[in-house]
C-alpha positions as a Python dict, from the first residue, in 0.01 Angstrom:
ca = {
    (1, 'X'): (0, 0, 0),
    (2, 'X'): (158, 26, -331),
    (3, 'X'): (488, -74, -169),
    (4, 'X'): (326, -390, -62),
    (5, 'X'): (176, -433, -411),
    (6, 'X'): (513, -406, -557),
    (7, 'X'): (667, -668, -285),
    (8, 'X'): (408, -929, -388),
    (9, 'X'): (479, -864, -761),
    (10, 'X'): (839, -899, -688),
    (11, 'X'): (798, -1216, -484),
    (12, 'X'): (567, -1402, -745),
    (13, 'X'): (836, -1318, -997),
    (14, 'X'): (1120, -1467, -809),
    (15, 'X'): (891, -1773, -753),
    (16, 'X'): (842, -1831, -1100),
    (17, 'X'): (1195, -1753, -1197),
    (18, 'X'): (1333, -1994, -972),
    (19, 'X'): (1066, -2257, -1105),
    (20, 'X'): (1183, -2216, -1468),
    (21, 'X'): (1511, -2201, -1365),
    (22, 'X'): (1492, -2547, -1207),
    (23, 'X'): (1296, -2670, -1484),
    (24, 'X'): (1566, -2574, -1752),
    (25, 'X'): (1839, -2677, -1541),
    (26, 'X'): (2009, -2304, -1550),
    (27, 'X'): (2235, -2140, -1298),
    (28, 'X'): (2216, -1776, -1221),
    (29, 'X'): (2445, -1656, -1474),
    (30, 'X'): (2272, -1856, -1759),
    (31, 'X'): (1956, -1737, -1636),
    (32, 'X'): (2048, -1367, -1639),
    (33, 'X'): (2177, -1407, -1986),
    (34, 'X'): (1837, -1538, -2101),
    (35, 'X'): (1674, -1243, -1935),
    (36, 'X'): (1908, -991, -2117),
    (37, 'X'): (1856, -1146, -2454),
    (38, 'X'): (1464, -1141, -2373),
    (39, 'X'): (1494, -774, -2286),
    (40, 'X'): (1699, -697, -2615),
    (41, 'X'): (1443, -881, -2822),
    (42, 'X'): (1151, -689, -2686),
    (43, 'X'): (1327, -354, -2705),
    (44, 'X'): (1434, -397, -3071),
    (45, 'X'): (1078, -374, -3201),
    (46, 'X'): (774, -616, -3322),
    (47, 'X'): (958, -747, -3643),
    (48, 'X'): (1224, -937, -3411),
    (49, 'X'): (935, -1056, -3182),
    (50, 'X'): (730, -1197, -3479),
    (51, 'X'): (1030, -1366, -3617),
    (52, 'X'): (1095, -1509, -3293),
    (53, 'X'): (720, -1575, -3237),
    (54, 'X'): (721, -1791, -3565),
    (55, 'X'): (1022, -1989, -3478),
    (56, 'X'): (901, -2069, -3139),
    (57, 'X'): (611, -2201, -3311),
    (58, 'X'): (826, -2412, -3555),
    (59, 'X'): (993, -2559, -3277),
    (60, 'X'): (711, -2635, -3072),
    (61, 'X'): (534, -2821, -3353),
    (62, 'X'): (854, -3005, -3410),
    (63, 'X'): (910, -3124, -3066),
    (64, 'X'): (530, -3200, -3043),
    (65, 'X'): (568, -3457, -3342),
    (66, 'X'): (720, -3810, -3308),
    (67, 'X'): (775, -4002, -3620),
    (68, 'X'): (785, -4399, -3531),
    (69, 'X'): (973, -4604, -3785),
    (70, 'X'): (835, -4957, -3904),
    (71, 'X'): (923, -5225, -3665),
    (72, 'X'): (948, -4978, -3377),
    (73, 'X'): (770, -4858, -3070),
    (74, 'X'): (822, -4587, -2855),
    (75, 'X'): (771, -4459, -2504),
    (76, 'X'): (726, -4099, -2445),
    (77, 'X'): (996, -3926, -2197),
    (78, 'X'): (956, -3580, -2067),
    (79, 'X'): (1299, -3465, -1944),
    (80, 'X'): (1187, -3141, -1782),
    (81, 'X'): (926, -3324, -1557),
    (82, 'X'): (1133, -3649, -1551),
    (83, 'X'): (823, -3831, -1662),
    (84, 'X'): (784, -4156, -1871),
    (85, 'X'): (465, -4215, -2002),
    (86, 'X'): (316, -4586, -1997),
    (87, 'X'): (172, -4543, -2361),
    (88, 'X'): (328, -4700, -2641),
    (89, 'X'): (366, -4482, -2988),
    (90, 'X'): (321, -4746, -3266),
    (91, 'X'): (445, -4670, -3615),
    (92, 'X'): (347, -4354, -3780),
    (93, 'X'): (309, -4001, -3678),
    (94, 'X'): (229, -3951, -3322),
    (95, 'X'): (166, -3614, -3137),
    (96, 'X'): (286, -3528, -2781),
    (97, 'X'): (346, -3246, -2538),
    (98, 'X'): (629, -2996, -2651),
    (99, 'X'): (1001, -3069, -2570),
    (100, 'X'): (915, -3438, -2523),
    (101, 'X'): (1150, -3738, -2619),
    (102, 'X'): (1061, -4088, -2730),
    (103, 'X'): (1265, -4377, -2621),
    (104, 'X'): (1251, -4611, -2924),
    (105, 'X'): (1244, -4995, -2895),
    (106, 'X'): (1260, -5242, -3176),
    (107, 'X'): (930, -5453, -3256),
    (108, 'X'): (1117, -5705, -3455),
    (109, 'X'): (1373, -5965, -3350),
    (110, 'X'): (1707, -5875, -3273),
    (111, 'X'): (2004, -6095, -3355),
    (112, 'X'): (2289, -6144, -3119),
    (113, 'X'): (2613, -6350, -3250),
    (114, 'X'): (2922, -6481, -3031),
    (115, 'X'): (3135, -6522, -3345),
    (116, 'X'): (3522, -6438, -3429),
    (117, 'X'): (3690, -6254, -3123),
    (118, 'X'): (3359, -6279, -2947),
    (119, 'X'): (3305, -6672, -2952),
    (120, 'X'): (3233, -6869, -2671),
    (121, 'X'): (3536, -7017, -2488),
    (122, 'X'): (3455, -7242, -2215),
    (123, 'X'): (3542, -7568, -2015),
    (124, 'X'): (3364, -7899, -2066),
    (125, 'X'): (3226, -8121, -1835),
    (126, 'X'): (3551, -8338, -1838),
    (127, 'X'): (3779, -8043, -1814),
    (128, 'X'): (3865, -7980, -2197),
    (129, 'X'): (3865, -7632, -2357),
    (130, 'X'): (3579, -7598, -2613),
    (131, 'X'): (3544, -7317, -2858),
    (132, 'X'): (3192, -7250, -3054),
    (133, 'X'): (3010, -7000, -3230),
    (134, 'X'): (2647, -6924, -3148),
    (135, 'X'): (2363, -6672, -3242),
    (136, 'X'): (2023, -6638, -3141),
    (137, 'X'): (1728, -6375, -3183),
    (138, 'X'): (1514, -6215, -2905),
    (139, 'X'): (1226, -5976, -2892),
    (140, 'X'): (1153, -5778, -2577),
    (141, 'X'): (788, -5813, -2490),
    (142, 'X'): (583, -5506, -2551),
    (143, 'X'): (391, -5531, -2239),
    (144, 'X'): (705, -5474, -2004),
    (145, 'X'): (873, -5207, -2220),
    (146, 'X'): (799, -4941, -1952),
    (147, 'X'): (956, -5140, -1675),
    (148, 'X'): (1246, -5220, -1910),
    (149, 'X'): (1298, -4853, -1974),
    (150, 'X'): (1284, -4778, -1625),
    (151, 'X'): (1550, -5035, -1544),
    (152, 'X'): (1775, -5008, -1855),
    (153, 'X'): (1687, -4656, -1968),
    (154, 'X'): (1701, -4752, -2357),
    (155, 'X'): (1736, -5032, -2567),
    (156, 'X'): (2127, -4990, -2623),
    (157, 'X'): (2188, -5056, -2252),
    (158, 'X'): (1940, -5319, -2255),
    (159, 'X'): (2130, -5515, -2538),
    (160, 'X'): (2452, -5496, -2327),
    (161, 'X'): (2300, -5679, -2038),
    (162, 'X'): (2128, -5936, -2260),
    (163, 'X'): (2468, -6003, -2433),
    (164, 'X'): (2660, -6057, -2112),
    (165, 'X'): (2388, -6255, -1960),
    (166, 'X'): (2355, -6477, -2278),
    (167, 'X'): (2740, -6536, -2276),
    (168, 'X'): (2743, -6640, -1913),
    (169, 'X'): (2467, -6869, -1967),
    (170, 'X'): (2636, -7057, -2273),
    (171, 'X'): (2965, -7059, -2086),
    (172, 'X'): (2792, -7240, -1776),
    (173, 'X'): (2586, -7487, -2015),
    (174, 'X'): (2902, -7603, -2169),
    (175, 'X'): (3013, -7763, -1817),
    (176, 'X'): (2723, -7993, -1865),
    (177, 'X'): (2847, -8165, -2165),
    (178, 'X'): (3154, -8374, -2208),
    (179, 'X'): (3390, -8295, -2509),
    (180, 'X'): (3265, -8616, -2683),
    (181, 'X'): (2885, -8527, -2619),
    (182, 'X'): (2950, -8179, -2823),
    (183, 'X'): (2994, -8408, -3123),
    (184, 'X'): (2808, -8710, -3048),
    (185, 'X'): (2515, -8518, -2904),
    (186, 'X'): (2517, -8205, -3067),
    (187, 'X'): (2161, -8150, -3114),
    (188, 'X'): (2099, -8213, -2758),
    (189, 'X'): (2373, -7936, -2655),
    (190, 'X'): (2204, -7718, -2920),
    (191, 'X'): (1859, -7769, -2721),
    (192, 'X'): (1982, -7746, -2397),
    (193, 'X'): (2150, -7381, -2468),
    (194, 'X'): (1820, -7283, -2610),
    (195, 'X'): (1657, -7355, -2318),
    (196, 'X'): (1906, -7200, -2064),
    (197, 'X'): (1933, -6896, -2251),
    (198, 'X'): (1541, -6870, -2303),
    (199, 'X'): (1495, -6909, -1945),
    (200, 'X'): (1733, -6666, -1810),
    (201, 'X'): (1664, -6382, -2068),
    (202, 'X'): (1314, -6408, -1994),
    (203, 'X'): (1329, -6425, -1646),
    (204, 'X'): (1580, -6105, -1613),
    (205, 'X'): (1495, -5926, -1907),
    (206, 'X'): (1139, -6027, -2028),
    (207, 'X'): (1299, -6117, -2367),
    (208, 'X'): (1133, -6398, -2593),
    (209, 'X'): (1433, -6606, -2738),
    (210, 'X'): (1406, -6820, -3087),
    (211, 'X'): (1650, -7004, -3304),
    (212, 'X'): (1966, -7060, -3125),
    (213, 'X'): (2228, -7181, -3338),
    (214, 'X'): (2539, -7379, -3244),
    (215, 'X'): (2825, -7376, -3530),
    (216, 'X'): (3184, -7422, -3557),
    (217, 'X'): (3277, -7648, -3254),
    (218, 'X'): (3658, -7667, -3179),
    (219, 'X'): (3816, -7879, -2948),
    (220, 'X'): (4211, -7924, -2836),
    (221, 'X'): (4409, -8051, -3120),
    (222, 'X'): (4532, -8373, -2950),
    (223, 'X'): (4166, -8457, -2857),
    (224, 'X'): (4071, -8414, -3199),
    (225, 'X'): (4328, -8653, -3312),
    (226, 'X'): (4235, -8910, -3065),
    (227, 'X'): (3882, -8886, -3168),
    (228, 'X'): (3954, -8898, -3527),
    (229, 'X'): (4172, -9248, -3466),
    (230, 'X'): (3882, -9356, -3254),
    (231, 'X'): (3656, -9297, -3518),
    (232, 'X'): (3866, -9472, -3782),
    (233, 'X'): (3904, -9758, -3554),
    (234, 'X'): (3528, -9766, -3542),
    (235, 'X'): (3509, -9750, -3893),
    (236, 'X'): (3733, -10035, -3959),
    (237, 'X'): (3545, -10247, -3686),
    (238, 'X'): (3221, -10187, -3868),
    (239, 'X'): (3372, -10256, -4214),
    (240, 'X'): (3508, -10595, -4065),
    (241, 'X'): (3157, -10663, -3907),
    (242, 'X'): (2980, -10606, -4245),
    (243, 'X'): (3216, -10836, -4423),
    (244, 'X'): (3160, -11077, -4174),
    (245, 'X'): (2802, -11055, -4225),
    (246, 'X'): (2826, -11080, -4583),
    (247, 'X'): (3066, -11382, -4580),
    (248, 'X'): (2810, -11552, -4354),
    (249, 'X'): (2528, -11454, -4591),
    (250, 'X'): (2730, -11608, -4883),
    (251, 'X'): (2811, -11929, -4685),
    (252, 'X'): (2453, -11955, -4603),
    (253, 'X'): (2331, -11905, -4935),
    (254, 'X'): (2600, -12151, -5087),
    (255, 'X'): (2466, -12413, -4823),
    (256, 'X'): (2119, -12338, -4911),
    (257, 'X'): (2200, -12390, -5294),
    (258, 'X'): (2389, -12698, -5213),
    (259, 'X'): (2079, -12867, -5017),
    (260, 'X'): (1879, -12786, -5293),
    (261, 'X'): (2090, -12963, -5525),
    (262, 'X'): (2122, -13264, -5304),
    (263, 'X'): (1735, -13252, -5271),
    (264, 'X'): (1732, -13259, -5643),
    (265, 'X'): (1980, -13557, -5677),
    (266, 'X'): (1820, -13749, -5404),
    (267, 'X'): (1481, -13693, -5546),
    (268, 'X'): (1589, -13777, -5888),
    (269, 'X'): (1769, -14082, -5780),
    (270, 'X'): (1434, -14191, -5578),
    (271, 'X'): (1222, -14128, -5883),
    (272, 'X'): (1469, -14370, -6093),
    (273, 'X'): (1468, -14631, -5820),
    (274, 'X'): (1090, -14618, -5815),
    (275, 'X'): (1090, -14646, -6183),
    (276, 'X'): (1362, -14953, -6173),
    (277, 'X'): (1144, -15124, -5889),
    (278, 'X'): (803, -15063, -6081),
    (279, 'X'): (961, -15214, -6393),
    (280, 'X'): (1136, -15489, -6201),
    (281, 'X'): (792, -15553, -6040),
    (282, 'X'): (606, -15538, -6373),
    (283, 'X'): (833, -15794, -6541),
    (284, 'X'): (835, -16010, -6226),
    (285, 'X'): (441, -16015, -6251),
    (286, 'X'): (475, -16090, -6614),
    (287, 'X'): (714, -16380, -6562),
    (288, 'X'): (531, -16522, -6278),
    (289, 'X'): (211, -16473, -6455),
    (290, 'X'): (380, -16686, -6748),
    (291, 'X'): (491, -16972, -6529),
    (292, 'X'): (160, -16965, -6342),
    (293, 'X'): (-16, -17018, -6686),
    (294, 'X'): (257, -17301, -6800),
    (295, 'X'): (181, -17458, -6433),
    (296, 'X'): (-195, -17451, -6487),
    (297, 'X'): (-159, -17592, -6857),
    (298, 'X'): (62, -17879, -6723),
    (299, 'X'): (-142, -17947, -6445),
    (300, 'X'): (-464, -18000, -6657),
    (301, 'X'): (-258, -18199, -6905),
    (302, 'X'): (-128, -18402, -6618),
    (303, 'X'): (-487, -18459, -6469),
    (304, 'X'): (-649, -18509, -6803),
    (305, 'X'): (-418, -18783, -6924),
    (306, 'X'): (-285, -18902, -6602),
    (307, 'X'): (68, -18854, -6633),
    (308, 'X'): (367, -18854, -6406),
    (309, 'X'): (568, -18576, -6326),
    (310, 'X'): (857, -18732, -6521),
    (311, 'X'): (614, -18767, -6809),
    (312, 'X'): (501, -18402, -6787),
    (313, 'X'): (867, -18302, -6789),
    (314, 'X'): (946, -18494, -7068),
    (315, 'X'): (658, -18332, -7265),
    (316, 'X'): (802, -17996, -7152),
    (317, 'X'): (1148, -18092, -7288),
    (318, 'X'): (982, -18210, -7621),
    (319, 'X'): (835, -17872, -7653),
    (320, 'X'): (1143, -17702, -7574),
    (321, 'X'): (1325, -17869, -7855),
    (322, 'X'): (1061, -17870, -8100),
    (323, 'X'): (1204, -17552, -8253),
    (324, 'X'): (1520, -17553, -8477),
    (325, 'X'): (1884, -17474, -8333),
    (326, 'X'): (1749, -17471, -7940),
    (327, 'X'): (2020, -17471, -7704),
    (328, 'X'): (1967, -17505, -7335),
    (329, 'X'): (2213, -17564, -7053),
    (330, 'X'): (2090, -17673, -6711),
    (331, 'X'): (2272, -17718, -6347),
    (332, 'X'): (2266, -18060, -6182),
    (333, 'X'): (2031, -18212, -6052),
    (334, 'X'): (1814, -18082, -6343),
    (335, 'X'): (1825, -18278, -6664),
    (336, 'X'): (1659, -18233, -6994),
    (337, 'X'): (1585, -18587, -7074),
    (338, 'X'): (1360, -18840, -6859),
    (339, 'X'): (1333, -19136, -7077),
    (340, 'X'): (1484, -19394, -6847),
    (341, 'X'): (1238, -19254, -6573),
    (342, 'X'): (920, -19345, -6811),
    (343, 'X'): (1008, -19714, -6830),
}
């Protein structure tokens, strides 16, 4: 009976031993060393045991506290159980089971830059080599950190995959635009690059991308020279067109000014002609009125005294020469004296 009890105790001890040996990942020699150390401590007395006990307490407390820095979150990882917790630890002091670890993830935006030796080199749609710098910020979604940790283990590995994927997207997007469009449609290239990177990184890595910058675009020197010459020609054409438009404007202005001057001269001449005509009409009406008065007067004399036309003309002649130094010249058949006609 006693032997059976001893066998049961031995069997249970071996089971416990094997269990802890597997959990701690120790081989037989390492486990034997641990057993010897425990026996030595136990037999050296209560003082060493107390010290070890205090040390164990300190170690247990230290490994049971996780301090999460600002702009960070964490997931609890228990190596002895190979267990990952879905609960997110926030900024501050967090308590957890002893000997656990924290897988830390940033809660702020992380910047990835492709500059210098790591810049993007690609071929444009028309087969020319394009080199440019780009950078962007991203943040992994907190709600997917558990799945991301199971897939990528930690943030450092995660960033490597994100960087490689972003570089691949930038290289492929480059082929959607010609070398000229990198200059003439630079904003469109940047927007397309941001759209493609955002879609790819969210689909594969649950990362929210923001603020993709496109800088320092460089094209082959020969192409740059041709583009410069083309731009200079375009500038000269634009300058010539502006000068032509200015010359046309000046000509139209001169024509308009000349037309105004012609209108002024014409209007002045017309006003003067109208004034002269009005003066002539007024003078003519005066002369006409004068002679109508003479005709009326001489008609009354002729009727009242029964004079002939010759007598009337003689009467008029006498009136004309009634003044001193009167000189008159008439053309034939007119005459000044009608004495012979009165007899």
